N, C-alpha and C positions, 0 to 999 in steps of 0.2 A: 574417888580420888584420880583415878585413869582419866575419868572425863574432865576433870579440872588441870590435867595436865596438857590434854589434848586442846582445849580452849586456851590454856596460855600458850602454847606453841603457834596456834592460830594467829593470837596478837603479836607475838613476836615477828612472824612472817609478813603479817599486814604492813609493818613498819618497814620492814626488809625492801618489799616490794615499792612502797612509796617512795622511800630514799634513793633506790636504783633510778626510780622515774625523772625524780627530781636533780638529782648530783649528777647524772650523766649529761645532762642537758648543755653544761658548760664545756665538757669534753669533745662532744659529736657536734656541736652547733657550727663549728666552720666546714665540718665533712658535709652535713646536708644542705647548707647553703651552696656550697661548689655544686652539689648533685642538683639542686632547683635553679642553680645559676642565679642566686641572690647575692647581696652582701650581708654579713655577718649580723647586722644591726637590724636590717629588714627582716631576716629569718627569725631573729629572737621575738620578734611581733607574733610569729605566729604559734609560737611556745605559749603565748596567753591563752590558747584552747585548753592546753593540758592543766594549766592553772585554773582557769575558768571550771573546769569540769571537775577539779579537786573542791572547790568553793562550793559550788553547787550542791554535790552530792554531800559534803559535811554539813551544810547548812539543813538540808532537807531531812538527812538521816534521823535527826531528832525528832521528825513527826512520820516518817515512813516506817521507822521500827516498831510503831504502833500496830500498822496494818498488814505489814509483811514481814514474817519471819525471819531471823537472821539466819537460818540455815538456807530458804530460798533465797535470799540477797545474795549470798555468796556462790552459790550456783548459780546464779544469772549473770553473776560477775566473771565466771569463768567463762561462759558462753560468749558474753559481749567482747571480751578481751580476747579470747581466738577469733571472733568477726574482725576486731581492730588489726590482729596481728596479718591475717591474710589479705586485709586492704592494704598493709604497707609492703607485702612481699609482691602481691599482683600488679600494683599501680605505681605509676611515676606522677599521678596529679596530686598539686598542690593542694586542692580541696578535699582530695581524700585522706592526704596525710594530716590536715588540719583535723578530721573528722575523726580519725583514727587516733590521735592522741588525746583528743576531748575525751573519747571513750577511755582511754588508759586514766586520764585523772578523775573521770566520774568512778571507775571502778576502784583505783586505789584510795580516793576518798571515802566510799562507802565503807571500804575493807579497814581502812585505818581507824575510822569512827567507831566499827564494832570492835576493833582490838582495844581501842581506849576503854570504850563502855565495859568490856567483859573484864579487863582489869580491875575496874573501880566497884565493880560486882563482887568480883572473886575474891578481893582482898581489902582488909582493912586497917585504920591506922596507919602504924609506921612500913608494914606490908605493902600497904596500896604505893606507898612513893617509891620504896624498894623495887617493885615489880614494875611498875610505871616507868622508872630509871632503865631498868633491865630491858623493857622491851621498846623505848627509845633508842636504847644501844645497838638495836638492829638495824635503824635509820642510818646511824654512823658506822655500822661494821657493812653495811650495803655501800656507803660513801666510800669507805675504803678500796672494797673489793671490786665495784663496778668500774672505777676510771683504769684501774689495772687493767682489767678486762678489755676495755675501750683501747689502749693502747697496742694490746695484744691482736685485736681484731685489725687496726692499721696496720700493724707490722705484717699479717699474712693478707694485706690487700683484700679483705673480705668488705660486704657491703655493710653501712652503718647500722641496717635495720637488724643484724645479727644479735646487738646490745638487746633489743626488744623482744627478741625472742629469747634469749636467757632470761630476761626478767618475768616473762611469761611462765618460764619452765618451773619458777616457784609459785606461780598461783597454781599450776597444777597440783603442788604438794598441798595446798589449802584444801581443794577441792577434795582431795581425798580424806584428808583429816574431818572435812565439814560432814562426808558422808558418814562418818563413824561416830562423831560427835553429837550430845545433846546439848543444846542451848537454852540458858535461862529465859525465862519470860520478861520482858522489862515491867516493871510496876508502873502504876498510872503517874503521871506526871505532877509536880506540885501544882496545886490550885491557888494562885496568887490571889484570889478573891476571899478565899477563905482561911488566909493566914496573914498574919501582920509581917509586912516586910520593912525590917529596918531600914533607915536613911544608910547606916553604915553598910549594909549588905550592898544595895545596889550601887554606891560609890565605889565598893571595895572591887566589886565584880566587873565594873565599867575600868576601873584603873586596870585590872587585871587583862582585859581584852585590849585597851589598848597597847600595854605591854606586848602582849601577844604579837601584835599586827605589826609592832615597829620593829619586834626582835627578829621575827621571821624574815621580815622585809630587808633590815640591815644585812641579816646574816646570808640570805640570797644572793642581795646585791653585791654583796662581798665575795662570796664563793663563786658564784654563776661566772663571773667576769675574771677570775685569776688567771686561767688559761691564755684569755685573749692578752691580759694585761702582762704576763709573764714571757709571753712569747714576742708581743710587738713593740712593748716599752723595755721592758728588760733583756730582750733578746737570748732568752733562754728557749730550748728545743722543746717538742711537743712532751718528750717524756719525762724533762726536768718538770714542766708545769704540771703533768699529770703526777708525779710524785708528791708535789707541792698539795693538791686536792687530796692525795691519798694519806699525807701527813695529819693535814686537818682532820679528816676523820676516823682516822684511826686513834689519834689521840682523844678525841672526842670521844669514842668508844669507851677506852681504858679510864677516861674521866668518869663518865654515867657507872660504870662499875666500882671505882672509886668512891663515889658520892653516894651510891646505893647502899654501901656499906656505914657510913660516918654521918650522913645527914638525920638519922633518927636521934644524934645526940647534941643537935644543933637547932635553933628558932629558924623556921624556914623562911621569915622575912628577912631577918638580918644576913642568912647567908646569901639571899638573892642580892643585897645591895651589895654585898661582898663581891659575888662573881661578875654581876653586871660591871661592877666599878673597874675591877680588874681585867676583865675583856676589853672594855672601852682602851684602857691604857696600852694594852698590849697590841690592839689592833692600829692604835696610832703608832706604835713603834715598827708596825709593819709595815707601813705605808711609806716609812722614812726609811727603810733598809735597801740596800742596793746590789747585796751579793748573795748567792745561794746560801750560804753558810747561816746567815743571819734570818734570810727569808724563813729557813726549814725552823730553827731555833723557835722566832717567834710564832710561826704559822702552827707548829706542834702546840705552844703555849697555851695558844688562843684557843684551840680546839679544847684542850684540857679544862681550862676555866670557866668557857662558854656551856661544857656539855648539858650542866643540869639547869641552866636557865629556865628552857622552856617546860619541861618536866615540873618542876618548882612551882611555876606558873599554874600548870593546870592542875597539881596538886593542892594549891593555895585554893584554889577557885572551889576543887570538891570540899574543901574543908570549912567554908564560908557558913554552910549548913551542915545539921546532925545528919542530914538521910539527901545525901544529892543525886539528882535526876539526871539521867542522860541529855535534858534539853539545857540543863546549866552547865554541864560539861561540852556541850556542843557549842555552844555560844561563844566559849573562849577557843575551843578548835577552828570555828569558823572566822572568828578574828586573824587567827594566824594564819587561816588559809587565805584570807584578803590580803595580807602580806606578800604570800606567796604569787598571787593574781597580779599584784602591782609591781612586781619584781621589774620586768623588763619595760613596763610600761613607765616606771618611772625613771630606770635607768638610761633608757634608749635616748630619750631628747638630752640628757644630761652629757652623755657620751658624745652625740652627736655635736654639741655646742660647746662642750669644755674638754672633753677628752676621757680616756679609761681610768685615770687615776681619780678624778673627780666623782667616778661612781664610787671608789672605794672611800672616799673622804666622807661622801654623804652615807655611807655604811657607819662609818665610826661614829659620825653625827646622832644616827639612828640609835647607835647602842648608848651612847651618852644620854640621851634622853630618857631610854627605858632604864638608866641607874639613876636618873632623878626621879621618876617615877613610881621607883622601888621604895625610894626613901619614903614619899608620900603615902604610899600603902599603908605603911606602918600604922599611920593614927586610924584607919578604916577597917582593921582585918580582925576576923572571929575566928581565926584558925587555932589559936593556941588552946582554948576551951574544947572544941571539937575533937582536938587531936585527943584529948583525954577521954571522951565521949567514945569515939571509933576504937579506941584502944582495949577499952572495957567492953566492949561488944563481944 
């Protein structure tokens, strides 16, 4: 039981680190651009290295986990992140900065995929979605805490890399937990040649993967540019912009806790339709808002109703077969990470040609597509009977 608690805490912190790395980008982008004497749009391209590291590690870890134990991966991640921190502190070279944040992405991607894998192995049925939501809530908790910390760093005129030092301090906790924990050995992957894969299984997982990609792309396209949008177009100060980001992630976290308690009473596909549809409408209202009070109300509502979307998508993927493999979960996670990678690649040309508000409109359009796909998914899902199977294990 003690070991199970240790592994669960490691999973929680794995999402906390990834959230800190991704969410703070929008807050510190302007400061880093000034540090390297670049425009914010050009500097945003550099953060593609962070997202690329995430994508590569999550994609490969489904295979790496067969050859390198989880404990060795987490210990190696600690050493790599320490090396990257030293690179940021000791050098002001853009190439070294790019390499360092690539390592951050690589390590956080490995850690997050391990965290997801541990939860799917440790918990079954309704317990699985409950703990996946709780784990994902640490991503949003990080999104609530680190923007606040970033504003304090700026208030005290500290260098921007202190935010990464603080994120690394969380990995130190993971390192010590890892030393004292025993990790499960992954079972062999599903051999697709030996089992009959139904057409619905393939279509269902493809739809879930596309939803994961578009949802994460939409979410990060929205939240990453909120600080710039708020300060440049709405003429808010950086503290007010930071509060909007923190409000989003605070309500996101509260929403996850709430949905972790009630989702077991509802059909997951139907709740996905409800959440994606409601979130699309609320985002539309946010884009049309022009005062701080209305902006705050809508972004809090958006955080709450969109909080469970990604976790429901991952859970639905794990329920498409009676015994999900890490590769099956990793496929959806990889798709979501492709959305992370594409964030600045997609939004940069849109902002240059059309302006900041069109990045938010694009995000709203992507949410709407996810809403439509969630309806379509209802015709191809096998999750209902597998919930019953897993619940009885």
